BAGUMAR-906322 format. One record per residue (C-alpha): residue number from 1; residue in one letter; x negated, y negated, z. Coordinates in steps of 0.25 Angstrom, whole numbers, plus 2048, in hexadecimal, padded with zeros to 3 digits. Example, Ala and Ser with C-alpha at 12.3 -4.5 7.8 and 13.67 -1.06 7.14 Angstrom:
REM residues 2
SITE, i, aa, u, v, w
SITE, 1, a, 7CF, 812, 81F
SITE, 2, s, 7C9, 804, 81D
END
This chain:
REM residues 464
SITE, i, aa, u, v, w
SITE, 1, m, 800, 800, 800
SITE, 2, k, 7FA, 7F2, 7FB
SITE, 3, q, 7F7, 7EA, 807
SITE, 4, k, 7FE, 7DC, 808
SITE, 5, k, 7F6, 7D1, 806
SITE, 6, k, 7F5, 7C7, 811
SITE, 7, t, 7FA, 7BA, 810
SITE, 8, r, 7F5, 7AB, 815
SITE, 9, l, 7F7, 79F, 816
SITE, 10, l, 7F5, 795, 80D
SITE, 11, s, 7EE, 78B, 816
SITE, 12, t, 7E4, 797, 81A
SITE, 13, k, 7E2, 79A, 80C
SITE, 14, v, 7DE, 78D, 80A
SITE, 15, l, 7D5, 78B, 816
SITE, 16, k, 7CE, 799, 812
SITE, 17, y, 7CB, 794, 804
SITE, 18, l, 7C7, 787, 807
SITE, 19, i, 7BF, 78A, 812
SITE, 20, f, 7B8, 795, 809
SITE, 21, f, 7B5, 78A, 7FE
SITE, 22, s, 7B0, 781, 808
SITE, 23, i, 7A5, 78D, 80E
SITE, 24, l, 7A2, 790, 800
SITE, 25, i, 7A0, 782, 7FD
SITE, 26, l, 797, 780, 80A
SITE, 27, t, 78F, 78D, 806
SITE, 28, f, 78A, 786, 7FB
SITE, 29, l, 785, 77A, 801
SITE, 30, w, 780, 783, 80C
SITE, 31, f, 777, 78A, 801
SITE, 32, f, 772, 77F, 7F8
SITE, 33, q, 771, 775, 805
SITE, 34, v, 768, 77E, 80C
SITE, 35, i, 764, 78D, 808
SITE, 36, f, 761, 788, 7FA
SITE, 37, l, 75B, 77A, 7FD
SITE, 38, d, 74C, 77C, 7FE
SITE, 39, k, 74D, 783, 7F1
SITE, 40, y, 755, 77A, 7E9
SITE, 41, y, 74B, 76D, 7EF
SITE, 42, e, 740, 776, 7E9
SITE, 43, a, 745, 778, 7DB
SITE, 44, v, 74B, 76A, 7DB
SITE, 45, r, 73C, 764, 7E1
SITE, 46, t, 735, 770, 7D6
SITE, 47, k, 73E, 767, 7CA
SITE, 48, e, 73A, 759, 7CE
SITE, 49, i, 72A, 75E, 7CD
SITE, 50, k, 72C, 763, 7C1
SITE, 51, a, 732, 758, 7BC
SITE, 52, a, 728, 74F, 7C2
SITE, 53, s, 71B, 757, 7BC
SITE, 54, k, 723, 755, 7AF
SITE, 55, k, 723, 747, 7B1
SITE, 56, i, 715, 744, 7B4
SITE, 57, k, 70E, 74C, 7A7
SITE, 58, t, 717, 744, 79F
SITE, 59, e, 712, 736, 7A8
SITE, 60, l, 703, 73C, 7A5
SITE, 61, q, 705, 73B, 797
SITE, 62, n, 708, 72C, 796
SITE, 63, i, 700, 727, 7A3
SITE, 64, s, 6EE, 726, 7A5
SITE, 65, d, 6EE, 723, 7B5
SITE, 66, l, 6F2, 730, 7BB
SITE, 67, t, 6F5, 726, 7C8
SITE, 68, t, 702, 722, 7C2
SITE, 69, l, 706, 731, 7C7
SITE, 70, d, 706, 72E, 7D5
SITE, 71, e, 714, 724, 7D2
SITE, 72, i, 71C, 732, 7CD
SITE, 73, a, 715, 73A, 7D7
SITE, 74, f, 71A, 72E, 7E2
SITE, 75, k, 729, 72D, 7DB
SITE, 76, e, 72A, 73E, 7DA
SITE, 77, g, 725, 742, 7E9
SITE, 78, i, 719, 74B, 7E1
SITE, 79, c, 70A, 74D, 7E1
SITE, 80, i, 705, 74D, 7D5
SITE, 81, e, 6F7, 753, 7D2
SITE, 82, i, 6EF, 755, 7C2
SITE, 83, t, 6E2, 75D, 7C2
SITE, 84, n, 6D9, 763, 7B8
SITE, 85, n, 6D7, 772, 7B6
SITE, 86, k, 6CD, 773, 7C1
SITE, 87, t, 6D7, 76B, 7CA
SITE, 88, d, 6D0, 75E, 7CA
SITE, 89, k, 6DA, 753, 7CF
SITE, 90, i, 6DC, 74A, 7C5
SITE, 91, y, 6E8, 743, 7CB
SITE, 92, e, 6EF, 743, 7DA
SITE, 93, s, 6F9, 73D, 7DE
SITE, 94, v, 6F7, 732, 7E8
SITE, 95, s, 702, 738, 7F0
SITE, 96, m, 6FD, 740, 7FE
SITE, 97, k, 70C, 744, 802
SITE, 98, k, 710, 753, 805
SITE, 99, e, 713, 755, 7F5
SITE, 100, c, 704, 754, 7F3
SITE, 101, l, 6FA, 75F, 7ED
SITE, 102, n, 6F1, 765, 7F8
SITE, 103, s, 6E5, 76E, 7F8
SITE, 104, h, 6ED, 779, 7FA
SITE, 105, t, 6F3, 778, 7EE
SITE, 106, s, 6E7, 778, 7E5
SITE, 107, y, 6E7, 789, 7E5
SITE, 108, y, 6F6, 786, 7DC
SITE, 109, k, 6F0, 77A, 7D3
SITE, 110, y, 6E2, 785, 7D0
SITE, 111, l, 6EF, 790, 7CE
SITE, 112, f, 6F6, 788, 7C2
SITE, 113, i, 6E9, 781, 7BC
SITE, 114, n, 6E4, 791, 7BA
SITE, 115, s, 6F1, 795, 7B5
SITE, 116, d, 6F6, 795, 7A6
SITE, 117, k, 704, 78E, 7AA
SITE, 118, d, 706, 780, 7A6
SITE, 119, v, 711, 77E, 7B2
SITE, 120, e, 712, 786, 7C0
SITE, 121, i, 719, 781, 7CE
SITE, 122, f, 713, 785, 7DB
SITE, 123, k, 71A, 786, 7E8
SITE, 124, v, 711, 785, 7F4
SITE, 125, n, 712, 781, 802
SITE, 126, n, 708, 777, 807
SITE, 127, p, 702, 77A, 815
SITE, 128, y, 6FE, 76B, 817
SITE, 129, f, 70C, 766, 818
SITE, 130, n, 713, 775, 81B
SITE, 131, n, 71D, 773, 80E
SITE, 132, k, 71F, 779, 800
SITE, 133, s, 719, 771, 7F4
SITE, 134, i, 71C, 773, 7E6
SITE, 135, i, 711, 771, 7DC
SITE, 136, y, 714, 770, 7CD
SITE, 137, s, 708, 773, 7C3
SITE, 138, s, 709, 76F, 7B6
SITE, 139, k, 6FD, 76F, 7A8
SITE, 140, i, 6FC, 762, 7A5
SITE, 141, s, 6F0, 766, 79A
SITE, 142, p, 6E7, 772, 799
SITE, 143, n, 6DE, 76A, 7A4
SITE, 144, l, 6E9, 762, 7AC
SITE, 145, y, 6F3, 767, 7B6
SITE, 146, l, 6FD, 75F, 7BE
SITE, 147, f, 701, 762, 7CB
SITE, 148, v, 70E, 75B, 7D1
SITE, 149, n, 711, 75F, 7E0
SITE, 150, s, 71D, 75E, 7E9
SITE, 151, s, 720, 763, 7F7
SITE, 152, l, 72D, 769, 7FA
SITE, 153, v, 732, 762, 806
SITE, 154, p, 737, 76A, 811
SITE, 155, i, 747, 76B, 812
SITE, 156, d, 748, 772, 81E
SITE, 157, s, 74F, 765, 826
SITE, 158, t, 758, 763, 81A
SITE, 159, v, 75D, 770, 81B
SITE, 160, k, 75F, 770, 828
SITE, 161, i, 766, 761, 826
SITE, 162, l, 76F, 767, 81C
SITE, 163, t, 773, 774, 823
SITE, 164, s, 776, 76C, 831
SITE, 165, q, 77F, 762, 827
SITE, 166, l, 785, 76E, 820
SITE, 167, i, 788, 775, 82D
SITE, 168, y, 791, 768, 830
SITE, 169, v, 798, 767, 822
SITE, 170, t, 79A, 776, 821
SITE, 171, i, 7A4, 773, 82D
SITE, 172, i, 7A8, 767, 82B
SITE, 173, v, 7AD, 76D, 81B
SITE, 174, l, 7B3, 779, 821
SITE, 175, i, 7BB, 76F, 82C
SITE, 176, i, 7C0, 767, 821
SITE, 177, s, 7C4, 775, 818
SITE, 178, v, 7CD, 77A, 823
SITE, 179, i, 7D3, 76C, 824
SITE, 180, l, 7D5, 76B, 816
SITE, 181, a, 7DA, 778, 814
SITE, 182, f, 7E4, 776, 820
SITE, 183, f, 7EA, 768, 819
SITE, 184, i, 7E8, 76E, 809
SITE, 185, s, 7EF, 77C, 80F
SITE, 186, r, 7FB, 773, 815
SITE, 187, r, 7FC, 76A, 80A
SITE, 188, i, 7FE, 778, 800
SITE, 189, a, 804, 782, 80A
SITE, 190, k, 810, 777, 80E
SITE, 191, p, 817, 775, 802
SITE, 192, l, 816, 784, 7FF
SITE, 193, v, 81A, 788, 80E
SITE, 194, l, 828, 780, 809
SITE, 195, i, 828, 786, 7FB
SITE, 196, s, 82A, 794, 803
SITE, 197, e, 833, 78E, 80E
SITE, 198, k, 83B, 78B, 803
SITE, 199, a, 839, 797, 7F9
SITE, 200, k, 840, 7A0, 806
SITE, 201, k, 84C, 79A, 806
SITE, 202, l, 84D, 79C, 7F6
SITE, 203, g, 84A, 7AA, 7FA
SITE, 204, s, 856, 7A9, 803
SITE, 205, g, 85E, 7A5, 7FB
SITE, 206, n, 85E, 796, 7FC
SITE, 207, n, 85F, 791, 7EF
SITE, 208, d, 860, 781, 7F2
SITE, 209, i, 851, 781, 7F4
SITE, 210, y, 848, 777, 7EC
SITE, 211, f, 839, 777, 7EC
SITE, 212, d, 834, 76A, 7EE
SITE, 213, c, 825, 768, 7EF
SITE, 214, d, 81E, 75B, 7F2
SITE, 215, s, 811, 761, 7F1
SITE, 216, d, 806, 75D, 7E5
SITE, 217, i, 800, 76A, 7E4
SITE, 218, l, 804, 76D, 7D7
SITE, 219, e, 808, 77D, 7D8
SITE, 220, i, 810, 77B, 7E4
SITE, 221, a, 819, 770, 7DC
SITE, 222, m, 819, 77B, 7D1
SITE, 223, l, 81D, 786, 7DC
SITE, 224, s, 82A, 77D, 7DF
SITE, 225, k, 82C, 77A, 7D3
SITE, 226, s, 82E, 78A, 7CF
SITE, 227, l, 836, 78E, 7DC
SITE, 228, n, 840, 780, 7D7
SITE, 229, y, 840, 787, 7C9
SITE, 230, a, 843, 795, 7CE
SITE, 231, n, 84D, 791, 7DA
SITE, 232, k, 853, 78C, 7CC
SITE, 233, e, 853, 796, 7C6
SITE, 234, i, 857, 79F, 7D2
SITE, 235, n, 865, 795, 7D5
SITE, 236, k, 868, 796, 7C6
SITE, 237, t, 865, 7A6, 7C5
SITE, 238, d, 870, 7A7, 7D2
SITE, 239, e, 879, 79D, 7CB
SITE, 240, l, 87A, 7A6, 7BF
SITE, 241, r, 879, 7B3, 7C8
SITE, 242, r, 886, 7AD, 7CF
SITE, 243, d, 88D, 7A9, 7C1
SITE, 244, l, 88A, 7B7, 7BB
SITE, 245, m, 890, 7BF, 7C6
SITE, 246, a, 89C, 7B5, 7C6
SITE, 247, n, 89F, 7B8, 7B8
SITE, 248, v, 89B, 7C6, 7B8
SITE, 249, s, 8A5, 7C8, 7C2
SITE, 250, h, 8AF, 7BF, 7BA
SITE, 251, d, 8AC, 7C7, 7AE
SITE, 252, l, 8AF, 7D4, 7B6
SITE, 253, k, 8B9, 7D1, 7BF
SITE, 254, t, 8C3, 7CA, 7B4
SITE, 255, p, 8C3, 7D7, 7AA
SITE, 256, l, 8C5, 7E1, 7B7
SITE, 257, t, 8D0, 7D8, 7BD
SITE, 258, m, 8D7, 7D8, 7AE
SITE, 259, i, 8D3, 7E8, 7AD
SITE, 260, k, 8DA, 7E9, 7BB
SITE, 261, a, 8E7, 7DF, 7B7
SITE, 262, y, 8EB, 7E7, 7AA
SITE, 263, a, 8E8, 7F4, 7B0
SITE, 264, e, 8F1, 7F3, 7BA
SITE, 265, m, 8F9, 7EC, 7B0
SITE, 266, v, 8FC, 7F7, 7A8
SITE, 267, r, 8FD, 802, 7B3
SITE, 268, d, 909, 7FA, 7BA
SITE, 269, l, 910, 7F3, 7AF
SITE, 270, t, 90C, 7F5, 7A0
SITE, 271, y, 90A, 805, 7A2
SITE, 272, k, 917, 808, 79A
SITE, 273, s, 915, 7FD, 790
SITE, 274, d, 90C, 803, 785
SITE, 275, e, 90A, 7F7, 77D
SITE, 276, k, 906, 7EE, 78B
SITE, 277, r, 8FD, 7FB, 790
SITE, 278, e, 8F6, 7F9, 785
SITE, 279, k, 8F2, 7EC, 784
SITE, 280, n, 8F0, 7EB, 794
SITE, 281, l, 8E7, 7F7, 790
SITE, 282, n, 8DF, 7F0, 788
SITE, 283, t, 8DD, 7E3, 78E
SITE, 284, i, 8D6, 7ED, 79A
SITE, 285, i, 8CD, 7F2, 78D
SITE, 286, e, 8C9, 7E4, 78A
SITE, 287, e, 8C7, 7E1, 799
SITE, 288, v, 8BF, 7ED, 799
SITE, 289, d, 8B5, 7EA, 78D
SITE, 290, r, 8B2, 7DD, 791
SITE, 291, l, 8AF, 7E4, 79F
SITE, 292, n, 8A5, 7EC, 797
SITE, 293, i, 89F, 7E2, 78F
SITE, 294, l, 89B, 7DA, 79B
SITE, 295, v, 896, 7E6, 7A2
SITE, 296, n, 88D, 7E7, 793
SITE, 297, d, 88A, 7DB, 794
SITE, 298, i, 885, 7DB, 7A3
SITE, 299, l, 87C, 7E7, 79F
SITE, 300, s, 876, 7E3, 795
SITE, 301, l, 871, 7D5, 799
SITE, 302, s, 86C, 7DE, 7A4
SITE, 303, s, 865, 7E7, 79C
SITE, 304, l, 860, 7DC, 793
SITE, 305, e, 85A, 7D5, 7A1
SITE, 306, s, 854, 7E0, 7A7
SITE, 307, g, 84C, 7E3, 798
SITE, 308, a, 852, 7F0, 796
SITE, 309, v, 856, 7EE, 789
SITE, 310, n, 84E, 7F3, 77E
SITE, 311, l, 850, 7EB, 770
SITE, 312, n, 851, 7F5, 764
SITE, 313, i, 84B, 7EB, 758
SITE, 314, q, 850, 7EC, 74B
SITE, 315, k, 853, 7E6, 740
SITE, 316, f, 860, 7E2, 73B
SITE, 317, n, 868, 7D8, 733
SITE, 318, l, 86C, 7CE, 73C
SITE, 319, s, 877, 7C7, 732
SITE, 320, k, 880, 7D5, 733
SITE, 321, m, 87E, 7D7, 742
SITE, 322, i, 888, 7C8, 743
SITE, 323, k, 88E, 7CD, 73A
SITE, 324, t, 892, 7DC, 740
SITE, 325, i, 895, 7D3, 74F
SITE, 326, l, 89D, 7C8, 748
SITE, 327, d, 8A7, 7D3, 743
SITE, 328, r, 8AA, 7D5, 751
SITE, 329, y, 8AF, 7C7, 753
SITE, 330, q, 8B9, 7C8, 74A
SITE, 331, i, 8C4, 7CB, 753
SITE, 332, f, 8C0, 7BD, 759
SITE, 333, t, 8C2, 7B7, 74A
SITE, 334, a, 8CF, 7BC, 748
SITE, 335, l, 8D8, 7BB, 756
SITE, 336, e, 8D0, 7AE, 75C
SITE, 337, e, 8CC, 7A6, 74E
SITE, 338, y, 8BD, 7A7, 753
SITE, 339, e, 8B3, 7A4, 746
SITE, 340, f, 8A7, 7AA, 743
SITE, 341, i, 89D, 7A4, 73A
SITE, 342, f, 891, 7AE, 734
SITE, 343, k, 888, 7A6, 72D
SITE, 344, e, 881, 7B0, 724
SITE, 345, k, 873, 7AE, 71E
SITE, 346, k, 86A, 7B9, 71A
SITE, 347, k, 869, 7C6, 720
SITE, 348, v, 85F, 7C6, 72A
SITE, 349, i, 859, 7D2, 730
SITE, 350, i, 852, 7D1, 741
SITE, 351, n, 84C, 7D9, 748
SITE, 352, a, 853, 7DB, 756
SITE, 353, d, 85C, 7E3, 75F
SITE, 354, y, 86A, 7E6, 758
SITE, 355, k, 872, 7EA, 763
SITE, 356, s, 86D, 7DC, 76C
SITE, 357, m, 86B, 7D3, 761
SITE, 358, e, 879, 7D7, 75F
SITE, 359, q, 87B, 7D3, 76C
SITE, 360, v, 876, 7C6, 76C
SITE, 361, i, 87F, 7C2, 75F
SITE, 362, y, 88C, 7C9, 766
SITE, 363, n, 88A, 7C1, 773
SITE, 364, l, 886, 7B4, 76C
SITE, 365, i, 892, 7B3, 763
SITE, 366, n, 89B, 7B8, 770
SITE, 367, n, 896, 7AB, 777
SITE, 368, a, 897, 7A2, 769
SITE, 369, i, 8A7, 7A8, 76A
SITE, 370, n, 8A7, 7A3, 77A
SITE, 371, y, 8A3, 797, 777
SITE, 372, t, 8A6, 791, 769
SITE, 373, g, 8B0, 787, 766
SITE, 374, s, 8BE, 785, 762
SITE, 375, d, 8BD, 786, 754
SITE, 376, k, 8B6, 796, 757
SITE, 377, k, 8AC, 796, 74E
SITE, 378, i, 89E, 79E, 751
SITE, 379, i, 891, 79E, 748
SITE, 380, i, 887, 7A7, 745
SITE, 381, e, 87B, 7A5, 73C
SITE, 382, y, 86D, 7A6, 73B
SITE, 383, e, 861, 79F, 734
SITE, 384, i, 855, 7A8, 72D
SITE, 385, d, 846, 79F, 72E
SITE, 386, n, 839, 7A6, 72C
SITE, 387, c, 839, 7AB, 73A
SITE, 388, f, 846, 7AD, 741
SITE, 389, v, 855, 7AE, 73E
SITE, 390, t, 85C, 7A4, 748
SITE, 391, l, 86A, 7AA, 74A
SITE, 392, k, 876, 79E, 750
SITE, 393, i, 882, 7A4, 757
SITE, 394, k, 88B, 795, 758
SITE, 395, d, 896, 792, 760
SITE, 396, t, 89F, 783, 760
SITE, 397, g, 8A2, 782, 76D
SITE, 398, k, 8A0, 775, 777
SITE, 399, g, 88F, 77A, 778
SITE, 400, i, 887, 77D, 784
SITE, 401, s, 87F, 771, 78C
SITE, 402, k, 870, 772, 78C
SITE, 403, k, 86F, 775, 799
SITE, 404, d, 876, 780, 799
SITE, 405, i, 870, 787, 78C
SITE, 406, d, 864, 78D, 793
SITE, 407, n, 86F, 794, 79E
SITE, 408, i, 879, 79A, 793
SITE, 409, w, 871, 7A6, 793
SITE, 410, n, 872, 7A8, 7A1
SITE, 411, k, 87C, 7B4, 7A5
SITE, 412, y, 88B, 7AF, 7A6
SITE, 413, y, 886, 79F, 7A6
SITE, 414, k, 890, 796, 7A3
SITE, 415, n, 891, 785, 7A4
SITE, 416, d, 89C, 785, 7AC
SITE, 417, k, 898, 790, 7B6
SITE, 418, n, 8A9, 794, 7B5
SITE, 419, h, 8A9, 7A0, 7AC
SITE, 420, q, 8B3, 7A3, 7A1
SITE, 421, r, 8B6, 7B1, 79D
SITE, 422, n, 8AF, 7AF, 78E
SITE, 423, v, 8B8, 7B4, 782
SITE, 424, i, 8AE, 7C0, 780
SITE, 425, g, 8A0, 7C5, 786
SITE, 426, t, 89E, 7C4, 795
SITE, 427, g, 893, 7B8, 799
SITE, 428, l, 887, 7BF, 796
SITE, 429, g, 884, 7BF, 788
SITE, 430, l, 87B, 7B3, 787
SITE, 431, s, 873, 7BA, 791
SITE, 432, i, 872, 7C5, 78A
SITE, 433, v, 86F, 7C0, 77D
SITE, 434, k, 863, 7B9, 784
SITE, 435, n, 85D, 7C4, 789
SITE, 436, i, 85F, 7CC, 77E
SITE, 437, l, 858, 7BF, 773
SITE, 438, d, 84D, 7C0, 77E
SITE, 439, l, 84C, 7CF, 77D
SITE, 440, h, 849, 7CB, 76F
SITE, 441, e, 841, 7C1, 76F
SITE, 442, f, 849, 7B8, 767
SITE, 443, k, 84B, 7A7, 769
SITE, 444, y, 858, 7A4, 76B
SITE, 445, g, 861, 797, 772
SITE, 446, v, 86C, 78F, 771
SITE, 447, l, 871, 782, 76A
SITE, 448, s, 87D, 77B, 76D
SITE, 449, t, 882, 76E, 76C
SITE, 450, k, 88F, 767, 774
SITE, 451, d, 89C, 769, 76E
SITE, 452, k, 895, 771, 761
SITE, 453, g, 891, 77F, 766
SITE, 454, t, 888, 787, 769
SITE, 455, t, 87D, 78F, 761
SITE, 456, f, 875, 79B, 767
SITE, 457, y, 86A, 7A0, 75D
SITE, 458, i, 860, 7AB, 75D
SITE, 459, k, 852, 7AA, 755
SITE, 460, i, 850, 7B7, 750
SITE, 461, p, 841, 7BA, 74A
SITE, 462, l, 841, 7C0, 73C
SITE, 463, k, 837, 7CC, 73B
SITE, 464, n, 833, 7D3, 72E
END
């Protein structure tokens, strides 16, 4: 069994990370200001002596009086000596500082003169002053040699001072880190705690919650915005759920009531009259059929939303399918004077699931019948371009307001919230249409103009 990971307060986390970061910075300071200070100083001083030696060589080409080298020696804090190949001194700077060469360095001068090297650096201990020295040796000409000497000033006292300082700096930085962590964590954690408390209320069923946050932290502001959006969607879902329950209950209750009423009428009143009994039984059958349609629509929608439907993609003639569907509506033309106008163009073959697309067109025509205008006209047409065939189903009704267009695909959504029994259908038709078209990955939409009607369109890709 996997062990549950321990959780900690945000303030503890911030304190932990801030102290860790401070210790990391202080560790770098200790290493470079104390431990590596000797080596760093030696490297810097060696680099300075090299530069000074190059400068002296350049000056020697332009001066006749070697005493001018005293200025360079004084300025750079070095001792300069020029000898011949017999170690006879040609020039020696007048400085008598610790940097100056002494008799103990003769061995190193002799060693360099008798070598084949042009440049060599010696690091030696000066017994006279108990310090380290650097001797930069270079060949000026076959019989002339330059020696530049500088001592490495002991920095033990400097290291002690820096160590003492860093102890105090370490203590002060850690104290400041704790204080900063406390205030930073409070500033970050406070709005998160408020959001968490409101989220608990939201989880307990209180949807009248607004996540207001005055934090200037972008992520917290985005979290508040996301939770407000989620709360809005939850409220919308709850409202749709209540409407769905009310409307399904209504659609179930009405035919059941009629079935019961007409069955009792047949049993008690009209069982002796063949004509009346037949009429009442036909009404019962019609209401059972309506119940069957409702149950089938609910099952279809449930299957689509659960992803249990597998499409059987095949090629078929779209215009032929539309004609077949319109044949089923002959009774509406004959009895209720509906006019179905099919603007057929050239034959068009599409790739789709035949039964699903048949259900889509059937449901859109049913919707147009329910909401068309007093002229009772329903127009079906399609447009063809190089890539798509755009199927359009139009009615001449009062239209749909802009604020309602995005919601019409929801189950049982109605503008006035007062459920009215449709001419045909169950109120789930458009939701079924949406799910089928999403499953096909077809583009679709609604165009509506007030008092001029509504057009549902589907863009079906043309594939060879």
